[in-house]
C-alpha positions in Angstrom: 129.8 83.5 65.7 126.5 85.2 66.4 124.5 86.1 63.3 122.0 88.1 65.4 124.8 90.3 66.9 126.3 90.7 63.4 123.0 91.8 62.0 122.3 94.2 64.9 125.7 95.9 64.7 125.4 96.0 60.9 122.2 98.0 61.0 119.7 95.3 60.1 116.0 96.3 59.8 113.4 95.0 62.3 112.0 92.8 59.4 115.5 91.3 58.9 116.0 90.7 62.6 112.8 88.7 62.8 114.2 86.1 60.4 117.4 85.5 62.4 117.3 82.8 65.1 118.6 83.6 68.5 122.0 81.9 69.5 121.8 78.9 71.7 124.3 80.5 74.1 125.7 83.9 74.7 128.4 85.7 76.7 127.4 86.9 80.2 128.7 87.8 83.6 127.7 85.2 86.2 128.3 83.5 89.5 128.6 79.8 90.2 126.7 78.0 93.0 129.8 76.0 94.0 131.6 79.3 94.9 129.1 80.5 97.5 131.4 79.6 100.5 134.6 80.9 98.9 134.8 84.1 101.1 134.2 82.3 104.4 136.6 83.8 107.0 137.9 86.5 104.7 137.9 90.2 105.6 138.2 91.4 102.0 135.6 89.7 99.9 137.1 90.7 96.6 134.4 90.4 93.9 137.1 89.9 91.2 137.5 86.4 92.6 133.8 85.4 92.2 132.6 87.1 89.1 133.1 85.3 85.8 132.4 86.0 82.2 131.6 83.1 79.8 129.0 81.4 77.8 125.5 80.6 79.2 122.6 78.9 77.6 119.8 81.0 76.0 116.6 80.5 78.1 113.2 79.6 76.7 110.9 82.6 76.1 107.6 82.9 78.2 104.5 84.4 76.6 104.8 87.7 78.5 108.5 88.2 78.0 111.0 89.6 75.5 114.6 88.9 74.7 116.7 92.1 74.6 120.1 92.3 72.9 121.9 94.3 75.6 124.1 97.0 74.2 125.1 98.3 77.5 124.5 97.9 81.2 125.9 99.3 84.5 127.0 98.3 87.9 124.7 98.6 90.9 125.4 97.7 94.5 123.2 94.7 94.3 125.9 93.1 92.0 128.4 93.7 94.8 126.0 91.9 97.3 125.5 89.1 94.8 129.2 88.6 94.1 130.1 88.6 97.9 127.2 86.2 98.6 126.0 88.6 101.3 123.8 89.0 103.2 122.7 85.7 101.6 123.7 83.8 98.4 121.3 84.8 95.6 121.0 81.2 94.6 118.4 80.9 97.3 116.3 83.6 95.6 116.5 81.7 92.3 115.5 78.4 94.0 112.4 80.0 95.7 111.4 81.8 92.5 111.8 78.6 90.6 109.2 76.9 92.7 106.5 79.4 91.8 105.7 78.2 88.2 106.9 76.1 85.3 108.4 79.1 83.5 110.0 80.4 86.8 111.8 77.1 87.1 114.1 78.2 84.3 115.8 80.6 86.7 116.9 77.9 89.2 120.3 77.2 87.7 123.8 76.5 89.1 124.8 79.8 87.5 123.4 83.3 88.1 123.6 85.9 85.3 123.7 89.3 87.1 122.8 92.9 86.2 119.8 95.1 87.0 120.3 97.8 84.4 120.2 97.6 80.6 119.6 99.4 77.3 119.3 97.6 74.0 117.2 96.2 71.1 114.2 93.9 71.4 115.1 90.8 69.3 112.3 88.4 70.3 108.8 88.8 71.8 106.5 86.2 73.5 103.1 85.3 72.2 101.4 87.5 74.8 103.4 90.7 74.2 101.3 93.5 72.7 103.1 96.8 73.1 106.6 96.0 72.0 108.1 94.8 68.7 111.4 93.4 67.4 113.7 96.3 66.7 112.4 98.6 69.4 115.1 100.5 71.4 114.4 100.1 75.1 115.7 100.6 78.6 114.8 98.0 81.2 113.3 98.6 84.6 114.8 96.4 87.3 111.5 95.5 88.9 109.5 92.4 87.9 106.0 92.7 89.3 103.4 90.0 89.4 100.2 91.2 87.8 98.2 88.4 89.3 98.6 89.8 92.8 95.9 92.2 94.0 98.4 94.5 95.7 100.3 95.0 92.4 97.3 96.8 91.0 97.5 99.4 93.8 101.3 99.7 93.4 103.6 97.4 91.5 106.1 97.5 94.4 103.7 96.2 97.0 103.2 92.6 95.7 104.9 89.9 97.7 106.1 88.4 94.4 107.8 91.6 93.2 111.5 90.8 92.4 114.6 92.6 91.3 115.6 91.4 87.9 119.2 90.2 87.7 119.4 90.0 91.5 116.4 87.9 92.6 116.0 86.6 89.0 118.4 85.0 86.6 119.4 86.1 83.1 120.2 89.7 84.0 121.6 92.6 82.1 125.3 92.1 82.3 125.3 90.0 79.2 124.8 90.1 75.4 121.2 89.1 75.9 118.7 89.3 78.7 115.3 87.9 79.5 112.8 90.5 80.7 109.0 90.9 81.1 107.3 93.2 78.7 106.1 95.1 81.8 109.7 96.1 82.5 110.3 98.1 79.3 110.4 101.8 78.6 111.4 103.5 75.3 115.1 104.5 75.3 115.7 108.3 75.1 116.7 108.7 71.4 119.4 111.3 72.1 121.3 109.1 74.5 124.0 106.6 73.7 123.6 103.0 74.8 125.9 103.4 77.8 124.3 106.7 78.9 120.8 105.2 78.7 121.9 102.0 80.5 122.7 103.9 83.7 119.2 105.4 84.2 116.5 103.0 85.3 117.6 101.5 88.6 119.3 104.5 90.3 117.3 107.3 88.8 114.0 105.4 89.1 114.8 104.6 92.8 115.5 108.3 93.5 112.4 109.4 91.7 110.2 107.2 94.0 112.2 108.2 97.1 112.0 111.9 96.6 109.4 112.9 94.0 106.7 110.2 94.0 103.6 110.5 96.2 104.7 107.2 97.7 108.0 108.6 98.8 109.0 111.8 100.7 106.9 114.1 98.5 109.6 116.7 98.0 108.2 120.2 97.3 109.7 123.5 96.2 112.1 125.0 98.7 112.7 121.8 100.7 116.2 121.3 102.1 117.3 117.7 101.2 120.3 116.2 102.9 121.9 113.5 100.6 124.4 111.0 102.0 126.8 109.6 99.4 125.9 112.4 97.1 128.6 111.7 94.5 127.5 108.0 94.0 125.0 106.5 91.6 121.9 107.3 93.7 123.3 110.6 95.1 124.2 112.3 91.9 120.7 111.7 90.5 119.2 113.0 93.8 121.1 116.2 93.5 119.7 116.8 90.0 116.1 115.9 91.0 116.2 118.1 94.1 117.5 121.0 92.0 115.0 120.3 89.2 112.1 120.2 91.6 113.0 123.5 93.2 114.6 122.1 96.4 117.9 122.8 98.0 120.3 119.8 97.8 122.9 119.4 100.6 125.4 116.7 99.6 127.6 114.8 102.0 130.7 113.2 100.6 134.0 111.6 101.8 136.6 113.5 99.9 137.4 116.9 98.3 137.6 115.4 94.9 134.0 114.1 95.2 133.0 117.5 96.6 134.3 119.1 93.4 132.2 116.6 91.4 129.0 117.7 93.3 129.7 121.4 92.7 130.0 120.7 89.0 126.5 119.2 89.2 125.2 122.4 90.8 124.8 121.1 94.3 124.0 124.1 96.5 125.9 122.9 99.6 128.6 120.3 99.9 129.8 118.9 103.2 132.9 116.8 103.5 132.0 114.3 106.3 135.7 114.1 107.4 135.4 117.7 108.6 132.8 116.7 111.1 134.7 113.7 112.4 133.2 111.0 110.2 136.4 109.6 108.8 136.7 106.1 107.2 138.9 104.8 110.1 136.4 105.6 112.8 133.5 103.2 113.6 130.5 105.3 114.7 129.1 104.2 118.0 125.5 104.9 119.1 126.9 107.4 121.6 128.6 109.3 118.8 125.5 109.7 116.7 124.2 112.7 118.7 127.6 114.4 118.8 128.1 114.0 115.0 124.5 114.9 114.4 124.9 118.2 116.2 128.0 118.9 114.1 126.3 118.1 110.8 123.1 120.0 111.8 125.2 123.1 112.6 127.0 122.8 109.2 123.7 122.6 107.4 122.2 125.5 109.3 125.3 127.6 108.7 125.0 127.0 105.0 121.2 127.3 104.4 119.8 128.7 107.7 117.6 125.7 108.6 117.4 122.0 109.2 116.7 119.4 106.4 113.1 118.7 105.5 114.2 115.4 104.0 117.2 113.2 104.6 118.0 110.6 101.9 119.9 107.7 103.5 121.0 104.5 101.7 124.3 104.2 103.7 122.6 102.6 106.7 124.3 101.6 109.9 127.0 104.2 109.8 124.6 107.2 109.2 121.0 106.3 110.1 121.1 107.5 113.7 122.5 110.8 112.5 119.9 111.1 109.8 117.0 110.7 112.3 118.6 113.3 114.6 119.4 115.9 112.0 116.0 115.9 110.2 113.9 118.9 111.3 110.7 118.6 113.4 108.1 117.0 111.2 110.8 116.0 108.7 111.4 112.7 107.0 114.2 110.2 106.6 113.7 108.1 103.4 115.8 105.0 103.0 116.3 102.5 100.2 119.3 100.5 101.4 122.1 99.9 103.9 125.5 99.6 102.3 127.3 99.7 105.6 125.0 97.4 107.5 121.3 96.6 108.1 121.1 96.9 111.9 120.4 100.6 112.5 120.6 102.5 115.8 118.8 105.7 116.4 117.5 107.5 119.5 113.8 107.2 119.3 113.1 110.3 121.3 114.2 112.4 118.4 111.7 110.5 116.2 108.6 110.4 118.3 108.9 113.7 120.2 109.8 115.7 117.1 107.1 114.0 115.0 109.5 112.8 112.3 108.8 110.0 109.8 110.9 107.1 108.4 109.9 106.1 104.9 111.0 102.8 103.4 111.4 102.9 99.6 112.4 100.2 97.2 112.9 100.5 93.4 110.1 102.1 91.4 106.9 100.9 89.8 106.6 101.1 86.0 104.7 104.4 86.0 107.4 106.0 88.2 110.1 104.6 85.9 108.4 106.1 82.8 107.9 109.4 84.5 111.6 109.4 85.5 112.7 108.5 81.9 110.6 111.3 80.6 112.8 113.7 82.6 115.7 112.4 80.6 113.8 112.8 77.4 113.1 116.4 78.4 116.8 117.0 79.2 115.9 118.0 82.8 117.9 115.2 84.3 121.1 113.9 82.6 123.1 110.6 83.0 125.7 110.4 85.7 128.0 108.0 83.9 131.6 108.5 84.9 133.5 105.6 83.3 132.8 102.6 81.0 134.3 99.1 81.1 133.9 96.3 78.5 132.0 93.2 79.6 135.2 91.2 79.9 136.3 93.6 82.7 133.0 93.6 84.6 134.8 92.3 87.7 137.1 95.3 87.8 134.0 97.6 87.3 132.3 96.0 90.2 135.3 96.2 92.4 135.4 99.9 91.8 131.9 100.2 93.2 132.7 97.7 96.0 135.5 99.9 97.3 133.6 103.2 96.8 136.3 104.4 94.4 133.8 105.5 91.8 131.7 108.6 91.3 128.2 108.5 89.7 127.5 105.4 87.6 130.0 102.8 86.2 128.9 101.6 82.8 129.5 98.3 81.0 129.5 97.8 77.3 127.9 94.5 76.5 127.2 93.9 72.8 128.1 97.4 71.8 131.7 97.3 70.7 132.5 100.9 71.6 131.1 103.9 73.4 128.9 106.5 71.7 126.7 104.2 69.7 122.9 104.1 69.7 122.0 107.8 69.2 119.1 108.0 66.8 118.2 111.7 67.4 121.5 113.6 67.0 119.6 116.9 66.5 118.1 116.6 69.9 121.5 115.7 71.4 123.0 118.8 69.8 120.2 120.9 71.1 120.7 119.7 74.7 124.4 119.8 74.4 126.5 116.7 74.3 128.9 118.0 77.0 126.0 118.8 79.3 124.8 115.2 79.0 128.0 113.9 80.5 128.8 116.1 83.5 130.8 113.5 85.3 132.5 112.1 82.2 133.5 115.0 79.9 132.7 115.4 76.2 131.7 112.3 74.3 131.3 112.0 70.5 128.1 110.0 70.2 126.7 110.2 66.7 125.0 107.6 64.6 127.3 105.5 62.5 126.7 102.6 60.0 127.4 100.2 62.9 124.7 101.7 65.1 121.6 99.4 65.4 118.7 101.1 63.6 
């Protein structure tokens, strides 16, 4: 029994919530330190074997932190990395973090609660928290920045002690409760349900920094933007932001079904990589990158008449050499990850002689996250949620992402017992159109009910 959860789902007021103690333990998705070698020698590191759901202890609250009752979360590729213990077991991150301060030591545990997305209700605030109150509906940025580092005051992503919550920290969002710094919070868009809002901050925030922010590729109107993996969590947001910003999105996908998804999002040009010889059963060698780059470049020019100004690449080893080749003279390749491998090959002649740029991008600072969330408030960008799993089935949800069998974002209901809860501005939702808010999922009936937290 959890009186706090009962109160939240029963519509308790903020004043009533402040009088209810937090539970001593709560349900969460976690890894165990003793399992870190379980996949040694295996080709298929199936995350369903390592991910567990069970009770974990409630951590102590630091002065600059909040406890959020997580109504919904979502799966990101860093949960796949964590659950396969690659490229390194994340318990090493927790141990190093634990040495930095007395409060950080709480994170060094033999279990690791995962999850870097979340939407929910603030249920406890530390003594130093000024801008948030119990009862506030929030989304959680995945970035924890250290405000005592000078570089952080230039850009929250530049500090050496910046960490990804739920990946490089413990007590993440795939749980009934999570521990977050007050500097990670943004107000939840009131017209979105919990699960819609929970799939926003990591992927959409990352794309905003990559393409729109002055610290990224600085996309402008009319730019041709090539997007690898355009039907995935990052890619589907990139398509929207390019369209919204007056650019021309060119999406690359691996199947005709995913191509249809992109067309439904309004992607101007969709290229099936199989048609240029990039099939799943072919390992791309350095020698092939130029051949494949020429084929891809021809396909782009045939469709839009010119080469890409920007190439957005988070696939990594399999695509990066092609990305450098196919970007136009003076163009840019912006990268935020390497899901197929970190060691990239590219022919440097096509970089230096054609005056191209490679831009490394990671997460988003809090201002970028809030600017991104504002686009959702305005209805200019919409969630890319495609399917929702209960917390008990988080391993299946993560396996879907691990095998690239998903489109858009895969949501996870945590404390919320059913989809569609959490909408507190139904008029705005009706104005924007509930169907339009779920382009990858279909119509969803999300209206306030007596069980929706107020």
